KERO-700343 format. One record per residue: x, y, z of N, C-alpha, C, O, CB in turn; residue in one letter; residue number from 1. Coordinates in pm, 1 decimal. Glycine has a CB too. Example, Ala and Ser with C-alpha at 12.3 -4.5 7.8 and 13.67 -1.06 7.14 Angstrom:
! KERO-700343
<pt><n_u>1319.0</n_u><n_v>-569.0</n_v><n_w>780.0</n_w><ca_u>1230.0</ca_u><ca_v>-450.0</ca_v><ca_w>780.0</ca_w><c_u>1320.0</c_u><c_v>-330.0</c_v><c_w>780.0</c_w><o_u>1423.6</o_u><o_v>-331.9</o_v><o_w>846.5</o_w><cb_u>1130.8</cb_u><cb_v>-447.3</cb_v><cb_w>904.6</cb_w><residuo>a</residuo><num>1</num></pt>
<pt><n_u>1285.0</n_u><n_v>-225.0</n_v><n_w>708.0</n_w><ca_u>1367.0</ca_u><ca_v>-106.0</ca_v><ca_w>714.0</ca_w><c_u>1290.0</c_u><c_v>3.0</c_v><c_w>787.0</c_w><o_u>1340.9</o_u><o_v>113.8</o_v><o_w>803.9</o_w><cb_u>1408.4</cb_u><cb_v>-59.8</cb_v><cb_w>572.5</cb_w><residuo>s</residuo><num>2</num></pt>
***
This chain:
! KERO-700343
<pt><n_u>3960.0</n_u><n_v>-4298.2</n_v><n_w>15403.8</n_w><ca_u>3842.9</ca_u><ca_v>-4229.1</ca_v><ca_w>15494.0</ca_w><c_u>3847.9</c_u><c_v>-4030.9</c_v><c_w>15519.6</c_w><o_u>3931.1</o_u><o_v>-3959.6</o_v><o_w>15575.7</o_w><cb_u>3867.5</cb_u><cb_v>-4317.2</cb_v><cb_w>15668.7</cb_w><residuo>m</residuo><num>1</num></pt>
<pt><n_u>3767.0</n_u><n_v>-4010.9</n_v><n_w>15475.3</n_w><ca_u>3780.6</ca_u><ca_v>-3859.6</ca_v><ca_w>15463.1</ca_w><c_u>3793.4</c_u><c_v>-3829.7</c_v><c_w>15637.9</c_w><o_u>3790.4</o_u><o_v>-3916.9</o_v><o_w>15724.7</o_w><cb_u>3625.2</cb_u><cb_v>-3774.9</cb_v><cb_w>15370.6</cb_w><residuo>a</residuo><num>2</num></pt>
<pt><n_u>3804.3</n_u><n_v>-3721.2</n_v><n_w>15653.6</n_w><ca_u>3840.5</ca_u><ca_v>-3653.0</ca_v><ca_w>15755.6</ca_w><c_u>3697.9</c_u><c_v>-3624.3</c_v><c_w>15863.4</c_w><o_u>3679.9</o_u><o_v>-3648.7</o_v><o_w>15982.7</o_w><cb_u>3912.3</cb_u><cb_v>-3522.3</cb_v><cb_w>15692.5</cb_w><residuo>k</residuo><num>3</num></pt>
<pt><n_u>3633.3</n_u><n_v>-3577.3</n_v><n_w>15784.1</n_w><ca_u>3476.7</ca_u><ca_v>-3586.7</ca_v><ca_w>15884.2</ca_w><c_u>3409.4</c_u><c_v>-3685.4</c_v><c_w>15886.9</c_w><o_u>3298.5</o_u><o_v>-3660.2</o_v><o_w>15934.0</o_w><cb_u>3366.8</cb_u><cb_v>-3501.8</cb_v><cb_w>15853.3</cb_w><residuo>n</residuo><num>4</num></pt>
<pt><n_u>3427.9</n_u><n_v>-3833.3</n_v><n_w>15846.3</n_w><ca_u>3337.7</ca_u><ca_v>-3933.4</ca_v><ca_w>15835.3</ca_w><c_u>3364.6</c_u><c_v>-3975.4</c_v><c_w>16038.0</c_w><o_u>3472.8</o_u><o_v>-3976.2</o_v><o_w>16096.7</o_w><cb_u>3392.8</cb_u><cb_v>-4072.3</cb_v><cb_w>15681.7</cb_w><residuo>e</residuo><num>5</num></pt>
<pt><n_u>3247.7</n_u><n_v>-3999.9</n_v><n_w>16088.6</n_w><ca_u>3285.2</ca_u><ca_v>-4005.3</ca_v><ca_w>16235.9</ca_w><c_u>3170.4</c_u><c_v>-4130.2</c_v><c_w>16263.3</c_w><o_u>3066.3</o_u><o_v>-4121.7</o_v><o_w>16198.1</o_w><cb_u>3262.1</cb_u><cb_v>-3836.3</cb_v><cb_w>16335.7</cb_w><residuo>r</residuo><num>6</num></pt>
<pt><n_u>3185.3</n_u><n_v>-4240.3</n_v><n_w>16353.0</n_w><ca_u>3094.7</ca_u><ca_v>-4307.5</ca_v><ca_w>16399.9</ca_w><c_u>3009.8</c_u><c_v>-4267.9</c_v><c_w>16492.0</c_w><o_u>3063.1</o_u><o_v>-4209.7</o_v><o_w>16586.4</o_w><cb_u>3136.1</cb_u><cb_v>-4392.4</cb_v><cb_w>16430.9</cb_w><residuo>t</residuo><num>7</num></pt>
<pt><n_u>2835.3</n_u><n_v>-4285.9</n_v><n_w>16498.9</n_w><ca_u>2789.2</ca_u><ca_v>-4199.2</ca_v><ca_w>16583.5</ca_w><c_u>2803.9</c_u><c_v>-4279.6</c_v><c_w>16741.3</c_w><o_u>2855.2</o_u><o_v>-4388.4</o_v><o_w>16767.4</o_w><cb_u>2635.8</cb_u><cb_v>-4156.0</cb_v><cb_w>16532.1</cb_w><residuo>s</residuo><num>8</num></pt>
<pt><n_u>2738.3</n_u><n_v>-4180.8</n_v><n_w>16830.4</n_w><ca_u>2776.6</ca_u><ca_v>-4245.8</ca_v><ca_w>16962.9</ca_w><c_u>2702.8</c_u><c_v>-4373.9</c_v><c_w>16990.4</c_w><o_u>2746.7</o_u><o_v>-4470.6</o_v><o_w>17052.7</o_w><cb_u>2749.7</cb_u><cb_v>-4150.3</cb_v><cb_w>17079.7</cb_w><residuo>k</residuo><num>9</num></pt>
<pt><n_u>2587.8</n_u><n_v>-4361.0</n_v><n_w>16936.7</n_w><ca_u>2516.8</ca_u><ca_v>-4528.3</ca_v><ca_w>16946.6</ca_w><c_u>2615.7</c_u><c_v>-4679.3</c_v><c_w>16889.6</c_w><o_u>2655.5</o_u><o_v>-4782.6</o_v><o_w>16943.6</o_w><cb_u>2358.7</cb_u><cb_v>-4523.8</cb_v><cb_w>16824.1</cb_w><residuo>s</residuo><num>10</num></pt>
<pt><n_u>2623.4</n_u><n_v>-4620.1</n_v><n_w>16756.2</n_w><ca_u>2720.3</ca_u><ca_v>-4758.6</ca_v><ca_w>16707.5</ca_w><c_u>2842.7</c_u><c_v>-4787.7</c_v><c_w>16769.5</c_w><o_u>2881.9</o_u><o_v>-4904.1</o_v><o_w>16777.4</o_w><cb_u>2767.5</cb_u><cb_v>-4751.9</cb_v><cb_w>16563.9</cb_w><residuo>i</residuo><num>11</num></pt>
<pt><n_u>2924.7</n_u><n_v>-4667.2</n_v><n_w>16826.6</n_w><ca_u>3037.6</ca_u><ca_v>-4690.2</ca_v><ca_w>16930.4</ca_w><c_u>3009.1</c_u><c_v>-4750.7</c_v><c_w>17024.6</c_w><o_u>3079.0</o_u><o_v>-4849.7</o_v><o_w>17046.3</o_w><cb_u>3093.1</cb_u><cb_v>-4591.2</cb_v><cb_w>16982.0</cb_w><residuo>a</residuo><num>12</num></pt>
<pt><n_u>2879.4</n_u><n_v>-4715.9</n_v><n_w>17136.2</n_w><ca_u>2836.6</ca_u><ca_v>-4824.1</ca_v><ca_w>17233.5</ca_w><c_u>2825.9</c_u><c_v>-4945.8</c_v><c_w>17216.7</c_w><o_u>2876.8</o_u><o_v>-5028.3</o_v><o_w>17292.5</o_w><cb_u>2738.6</cb_u><cb_v>-4809.6</cb_v><cb_w>17274.3</cb_w><residuo>s</residuo><num>13</num></pt>
<pt><n_u>2743.0</n_u><n_v>-4979.9</n_v><n_w>17092.7</n_w><ca_u>2715.6</ca_u><ca_v>-5111.3</ca_v><ca_w>17034.6</ca_w><c_u>2874.6</c_u><c_v>-5207.3</c_v><c_w>17024.1</c_w><o_u>2894.3</o_u><o_v>-5319.4</o_v><o_w>17071.1</o_w><cb_u>2638.5</cb_u><cb_v>-5078.6</cb_v><cb_w>16870.3</cb_w><residuo>k</residuo><num>14</num></pt>
<pt><n_u>2963.7</n_u><n_v>-5128.1</n_v><n_w>16954.1</n_w><ca_u>3075.7</ca_u><ca_v>-5178.9</ca_v><ca_w>16883.2</ca_w><c_u>3172.1</c_u><c_v>-5233.3</c_v><c_w>17030.0</c_w><o_u>3233.9</o_u><o_v>-5338.9</o_v><o_w>17043.5</o_w><cb_u>3153.2</cb_u><cb_v>-5042.7</cb_v><cb_w>16770.4</cb_w><residuo>a</residuo><num>15</num></pt>
<pt><n_u>3153.4</n_u><n_v>-5093.3</n_v><n_w>17149.0</n_w><ca_u>3234.3</ca_u><ca_v>-5111.2</ca_v><ca_w>17259.2</ca_w><c_u>3149.3</c_u><c_v>-5287.0</c_v><c_w>17336.8</c_w><o_u>3206.0</o_u><o_v>-5382.1</o_v><o_w>17390.5</o_w><cb_u>3221.3</cb_u><cb_v>-4935.1</cb_v><cb_w>17371.6</cb_w><residuo>s</residuo><num>16</num></pt>
<pt><n_u>3023.2</n_u><n_v>-5267.3</n_v><n_w>17312.7</n_w><ca_u>2988.1</ca_u><ca_v>-5407.2</ca_v><ca_w>17405.8</ca_w><c_u>2984.6</c_u><c_v>-5535.4</c_v><c_w>17310.7</c_w><o_u>2940.4</o_u><o_v>-5639.0</o_v><o_w>17360.4</o_w><cb_u>2822.9</cb_u><cb_v>-5395.9</cb_v><cb_w>17486.7</cb_w><residuo>k</residuo><num>17</num></pt>
<pt><n_u>3028.0</n_u><n_v>-5536.8</n_v><n_w>17177.2</n_w><ca_u>3061.4</ca_u><ca_v>-5658.3</ca_v><ca_w>17095.5</ca_w><c_u>3202.5</c_u><c_v>-5703.6</c_v><c_w>17124.3</c_w><o_u>3231.1</o_u><o_v>-5821.6</o_v><o_w>17144.5</o_w><cb_u>3046.0</cb_u><cb_v>-5630.1</cb_v><cb_w>16942.5</cb_w><residuo>v</residuo><num>18</num></pt>
<pt><n_u>3291.7</n_u><n_v>-5601.5</n_v><n_w>17125.3</n_w><ca_u>3456.2</ca_u><ca_v>-5627.9</ca_v><ca_w>17202.6</ca_w><c_u>3432.3</c_u><c_v>-5699.3</c_v><c_w>17355.8</c_w><o_u>3471.4</o_u><o_v>-5809.4</o_v><o_w>17394.5</o_w><cb_u>3553.9</cb_u><cb_v>-5446.6</cb_v><cb_w>17235.9</cb_w><residuo>l</residuo><num>19</num></pt>
<pt><n_u>3364.0</n_u><n_v>-5609.4</n_v><n_w>17418.6</n_w><ca_u>3345.8</ca_u><ca_v>-5667.0</ca_v><ca_w>17554.4</ca_w><c_u>3295.2</c_u><c_v>-5824.5</c_v><c_w>17568.6</c_w><o_u>3332.0</o_u><o_v>-5898.3</o_v><o_w>17659.9</o_w><cb_u>3243.1</cb_u><cb_v>-5576.1</cb_v><cb_w>17624.2</cb_w><residuo>a</residuo><num>20</num></pt>
<pt><n_u>3197.7</n_u><n_v>-5865.6</n_v><n_w>17454.6</n_w><ca_u>3145.9</ca_u><ca_v>-6017.8</ca_v><ca_w>17484.1</ca_w><c_u>3261.9</c_u><c_v>-6115.8</c_v><c_w>17431.6</c_w><o_u>3325.4</o_u><o_v>-6092.5</o_v><o_w>17328.8</o_w><cb_u>2990.3</cb_u><cb_v>-6055.5</cb_v><cb_w>17396.8</cb_w><residuo>d</residuo><num>21</num></pt>
<pt><n_u>3278.1</n_u><n_v>-6202.8</n_v><n_w>17495.0</n_w><ca_u>3359.5</ca_u><ca_v>-6322.7</ca_v><ca_w>17477.5</ca_w><c_u>3305.2</c_u><c_v>-6414.1</c_v><c_w>17374.8</c_w><o_u>3381.2</o_u><o_v>-6496.8</o_v><o_w>17324.3</o_w><cb_u>3372.8</cb_u><cb_v>-6395.5</cb_v><cb_w>17604.3</cb_w><residuo>p</residuo><num>22</num></pt>
<pt><n_u>3152.0</n_u><n_v>-6406.0</n_v><n_w>17330.4</n_w><ca_u>3137.8</ca_u><ca_v>-6517.8</ca_v><ca_w>17250.7</ca_w><c_u>3101.3</c_u><c_v>-6439.1</c_v><c_w>17119.9</c_w><o_u>3022.3</o_u><o_v>-6486.8</o_v><o_w>17038.4</o_w><cb_u>3027.7</cb_u><cb_v>-6629.8</cb_v><cb_w>17306.4</cb_w><residuo>k</residuo><num>23</num></pt>
<pt><n_u>3166.1</n_u><n_v>-6307.9</n_v><n_w>17101.3</n_w><ca_u>3158.3</ca_u><ca_v>-6270.9</ca_v><ca_w>16986.3</ca_w><c_u>3255.5</c_u><c_v>-6315.7</c_v><c_w>16905.4</c_w><o_u>3368.3</o_u><o_v>-6324.2</o_v><o_w>16953.9</o_w><cb_u>3148.9</cb_u><cb_v>-6156.8</cb_v><cb_w>16983.6</cb_w><residuo>s</residuo><num>24</num></pt>
<pt><n_u>3232.0</n_u><n_v>-6358.1</n_v><n_w>16751.1</n_w><ca_u>3336.3</ca_u><ca_v>-6396.7</ca_v><ca_w>16658.3</ca_w><c_u>3464.0</c_u><c_v>-6316.8</c_v><c_w>16645.3</c_w><o_u>3482.0</o_u><o_v>-6236.1</o_v><o_w>16736.5</o_w><cb_u>3280.4</cb_u><cb_v>-6400.7</cb_v><cb_w>16535.3</cb_w><residuo>s</residuo><num>25</num></pt>
<pt><n_u>3539.0</n_u><n_v>-6321.3</n_v><n_w>16568.8</n_w><ca_u>3643.7</ca_u><ca_v>-6242.0</ca_v><ca_w>16523.7</ca_w><c_u>3619.8</c_u><c_v>-6177.6</c_v><c_w>16440.7</c_w><o_u>3690.0</o_u><o_v>-6076.5</o_v><o_w>16438.4</o_w><cb_u>3737.4</cb_u><cb_v>-6288.5</cb_v><cb_w>16492.7</cb_w><residuo>k</residuo><num>26</num></pt>
<pt><n_u>3525.5</n_u><n_v>-6188.2</n_v><n_w>16337.4</n_w><ca_u>3498.5</ca_u><ca_v>-6083.9</ca_v><ca_w>16223.9</ca_w><c_u>3392.4</c_u><c_v>-5976.2</c_v><c_w>16279.7</c_w><o_u>3387.6</o_u><o_v>-5865.0</o_v><o_w>16227.2</o_w><cb_u>3435.4</cb_u><cb_v>-6161.8</cb_v><cb_w>16081.5</cb_w><residuo>a</residuo><num>27</num></pt>
<pt><n_u>3325.2</n_u><n_v>-6003.1</n_v><n_w>16364.4</n_w><ca_u>3227.2</ca_u><ca_v>-5899.4</ca_v><ca_w>16422.7</ca_w><c_u>3321.9</c_u><c_v>-5817.6</c_v><c_w>16546.5</c_w><o_u>3289.7</o_u><o_v>-5700.1</o_v><o_w>16564.0</o_w><cb_u>3073.4</cb_u><cb_v>-5987.6</cb_v><cb_w>16492.8</cb_w><residuo>m</residuo><num>28</num></pt>
<pt><n_u>3421.9</n_u><n_v>-5865.0</n_v><n_w>16622.5</n_w><ca_u>3534.7</ca_u><ca_v>-5780.9</ca_v><ca_w>16677.9</ca_w><c_u>3587.9</c_u><c_v>-5721.0</c_v><c_w>16571.7</c_w><o_u>3561.6</o_u><o_v>-5601.3</o_v><o_w>16582.8</o_w><cb_u>3641.3</cb_u><cb_v>-5852.5</cb_v><cb_w>16753.5</cb_w><residuo>k</residuo><num>29</num></pt>
<pt><n_u>3657.1</n_u><n_v>-5743.6</n_v><n_w>16461.4</n_w><ca_u>3727.3</ca_u><ca_v>-5665.5</ca_v><ca_w>16370.7</ca_w><c_u>3626.4</c_u><c_v>-5557.2</c_v><c_w>16328.8</c_w><o_u>3662.1</o_u><o_v>-5445.9</o_v><o_w>16367.4</o_w><cb_u>3783.6</cb_u><cb_v>-5750.2</cb_v><cb_w>16251.7</cb_w><residuo>s</residuo><num>30</num></pt>
<pt><n_u>3519.2</n_u><n_v>-5558.2</n_v><n_w>16265.8</n_w><ca_u>3424.1</ca_u><ca_v>-5454.5</ca_v><ca_w>16258.9</ca_w><c_u>3396.9</c_u><c_v>-5407.2</c_v><c_w>16337.1</c_w><o_u>3350.6</o_u><o_v>-5300.0</o_v><o_w>16298.3</o_w><cb_u>3335.6</cb_u><cb_v>-5465.7</cb_v><cb_w>16222.6</cb_w><residuo>i</residuo><num>31</num></pt>
<pt><n_u>3391.1</n_u><n_v>-5415.7</n_v><n_w>16473.6</n_w><ca_u>3372.8</ca_u><ca_v>-5332.2</ca_v><ca_w>16588.1</ca_w><c_u>3489.7</c_u><c_v>-5252.1</c_v><c_w>16612.9</c_w><o_u>3473.3</o_u><o_v>-5134.0</o_v><o_w>16643.3</o_w><cb_u>3340.7</cb_u><cb_v>-5408.7</cb_v><cb_w>16705.1</cb_w><residuo>a</residuo><num>32</num></pt>
<pt><n_u>3569.7</n_u><n_v>-5285.4</n_v><n_w>16606.8</n_w><ca_u>3736.1</ca_u><ca_v>-5264.2</ca_v><ca_w>16634.0</ca_w><c_u>3745.3</c_u><c_v>-5095.4</c_v><c_w>16536.8</c_w><o_u>3777.3</o_u><o_v>-4986.1</o_v><o_w>16583.6</o_w><cb_u>3864.5</cb_u><cb_v>-5439.1</cb_v><cb_w>16539.5</cb_w><residuo>a</residuo><num>33</num></pt>
<pt><n_u>3704.7</n_u><n_v>-5128.7</n_v><n_w>16391.7</n_w><ca_u>3732.7</ca_u><ca_v>-5079.2</ca_v><ca_w>16304.0</ca_w><c_u>3609.2</c_u><c_v>-4936.6</c_v><c_w>16310.3</c_w><o_u>3641.9</o_u><o_v>-4821.7</o_v><o_w>16280.5</o_w><cb_u>3740.7</cb_u><cb_v>-5190.4</cb_v><cb_w>16191.8</cb_w><residuo>s</residuo><num>34</num></pt>
<pt><n_u>3479.4</n_u><n_v>-4973.0</n_v><n_w>16351.3</n_w><ca_u>3392.2</ca_u><ca_v>-4864.6</ca_v><ca_w>16404.9</ca_w><c_u>3399.0</c_u><c_v>-4758.2</c_v><c_w>16509.5</c_w><o_u>3336.8</o_u><o_v>-4652.2</o_v><o_w>16516.8</o_w><cb_u>3306.2</cb_u><cb_v>-4915.9</cb_v><cb_w>16437.2</cb_w><residuo>a</residuo><num>35</num></pt>
<pt><n_u>3516.9</n_u><n_v>-4827.1</n_v><n_w>16613.9</n_w><ca_u>3562.2</ca_u><ca_v>-4757.3</ca_v><ca_w>16734.2</ca_w><c_u>3704.7</c_u><c_v>-4686.6</c_v><c_w>16674.8</c_w><o_u>3758.0</o_u><o_v>-4625.7</o_v><o_w>16767.6</o_w><cb_u>3584.6</cb_u><cb_v>-4871.4</cb_v><cb_w>16874.0</cb_w><residuo>l</residuo><num>36</num></pt>
<pt><n_u>3756.5</n_u><n_v>-4679.1</n_v><n_w>16592.2</n_w><ca_u>3861.7</ca_u><ca_v>-4609.7</ca_v><ca_w>16518.2</ca_w><c_u>3818.1</c_u><c_v>-4490.0</c_v><c_w>16486.3</c_w><o_u>3875.7</o_u><o_v>-4385.7</o_v><o_w>16517.2</o_w><cb_u>3906.3</cb_u><cb_v>-4673.4</cb_v><cb_w>16402.5</cb_w><residuo>t</residuo><num>37</num></pt>
<pt><n_u>3708.4</n_u><n_v>-4498.4</n_v><n_w>16419.3</n_w><ca_u>3652.5</ca_u><ca_v>-4386.7</ca_v><ca_w>16315.4</ca_w><c_u>3570.9</c_u><c_v>-4301.8</c_v><c_w>16427.2</c_w><o_u>3513.9</o_u><o_v>-4200.0</o_v><o_w>16387.8</o_w><cb_u>3540.7</cb_u><cb_v>-4455.0</cb_v><cb_w>16170.3</cb_w><residuo>q</residuo><num>38</num></pt>
<pt><n_u>3560.6</n_u><n_v>-4342.3</n_v><n_w>16582.7</n_w><ca_u>3486.0</ca_u><ca_v>-4245.4</ca_v><ca_w>16694.8</ca_w><c_u>3569.2</c_u><c_v>-4114.5</c_v><c_w>16735.2</c_w><o_u>3688.6</o_u><o_v>-4115.7</o_v><o_w>16765.1</o_w><cb_u>3461.2</cb_u><cb_v>-4333.0</cb_v><cb_w>16840.5</cb_w><residuo>a</residuo><num>39</num></pt>
<pt><n_u>3496.8</n_u><n_v>-4015.6</n_v><n_w>16731.8</n_w><ca_u>3578.7</ca_u><ca_v>-3942.0</ca_v><ca_w>16804.9</ca_w><c_u>3611.4</c_u><c_v>-3941.0</c_v><c_w>16931.9</c_w><o_u>3529.2</o_u><o_v>-3987.7</o_v><o_w>17010.8</o_w><cb_u>3553.5</cb_u><cb_v>-3854.2</cb_v><cb_w>16791.4</cb_w><residuo>p</residuo><num>40</num></pt>
<pt><n_u>3723.4</n_u><n_v>-3894.2</n_v><n_w>16977.0</n_w><ca_u>3792.6</ca_u><ca_v>-3883.6</ca_v><ca_w>17064.4</ca_w><c_u>3709.9</c_u><c_v>-3795.1</c_v><c_w>17191.8</c_w><o_u>3649.7</o_u><o_v>-3688.5</o_v><o_w>17179.7</o_w><cb_u>3913.8</cb_u><cb_v>-3831.8</cb_v><cb_w>17004.4</cb_w><residuo>n</residuo><num>41</num></pt>
<pt><n_u>3725.9</n_u><n_v>-3863.5</n_v><n_w>17294.1</n_w><ca_u>3625.8</ca_u><ca_v>-3782.5</ca_v><ca_w>17455.0</ca_w><c_u>3733.2</c_u><c_v>-3672.4</c_v><c_w>17465.5</c_w><o_u>3855.8</o_u><o_v>-3682.9</o_v><o_w>17460.9</o_w><cb_u>3609.2</cb_u><cb_v>-3902.8</cb_v><cb_w>17655.5</cb_w><residuo>k</residuo><num>42</num></pt>
<pt><n_u>3679.8</n_u><n_v>-3598.6</n_v><n_w>17476.0</n_w><ca_u>3800.2</ca_u><ca_v>-3490.3</ca_v><ca_w>17543.4</ca_w><c_u>3755.4</c_u><c_v>-3455.3</c_v><c_w>17677.2</c_w><o_u>3634.8</o_u><o_v>-3458.9</o_v><o_w>17701.6</o_w><cb_u>3822.0</cb_u><cb_v>-3336.2</cb_v><cb_w>17456.5</cb_w><residuo>r</residuo><num>43</num></pt>
<pt><n_u>3846.5</n_u><n_v>-3419.0</n_v><n_w>17774.4</n_w><ca_u>3822.8</ca_u><ca_v>-3381.3</ca_v><ca_w>17913.7</ca_w><c_u>3751.6</c_u><c_v>-3261.0</c_v><c_w>17902.8</c_w><o_u>3729.8</o_u><o_v>-3240.5</o_v><o_w>17783.4</o_w><cb_u>3947.8</cb_u><cb_v>-3365.6</cb_v><cb_w>17999.6</cb_w><residuo>k</residuo><num>44</num></pt>
<pt><n_u>3694.7</n_u><n_v>-3151.4</n_v><n_w>17990.3</n_w><ca_u>3661.8</ca_u><ca_v>-3019.5</ca_v><ca_w>17993.8</ca_w><c_u>3742.3</c_u><c_v>-2973.8</c_v><c_w>18166.6</c_w><o_u>3758.9</o_u><o_v>-3022.1</o_v><o_w>18278.7</o_w><cb_u>3467.6</cb_u><cb_v>-3004.1</cb_v><cb_w>17973.0</cb_w><residuo>r</residuo><num>45</num></pt>
<pt><n_u>3760.1</n_u><n_v>-2898.2</n_v><n_w>18118.2</n_w><ca_u>3894.3</ca_u><ca_v>-2832.6</ca_v><ca_w>18246.5</ca_w><c_u>3811.7</c_u><c_v>-2737.9</c_v><c_w>18308.3</c_w><o_u>3855.3</o_u><o_v>-2668.5</o_v><o_w>18400.1</o_w><cb_u>4062.4</cb_u><cb_v>-2736.5</cb_v><cb_w>18180.4</cb_w><residuo>k</residuo><num>46</num></pt>
***
């Protein structure tokens, strides 16, 4: 993966919902987790 590849906020949000859903399959959770690892980290503002 190139350093400039990032998951959009909307996809990251959907991926987190898939991970939270107990009815999601293992394959769906794996894909969602992969998407979230590419999401930019949230930085706290001081």
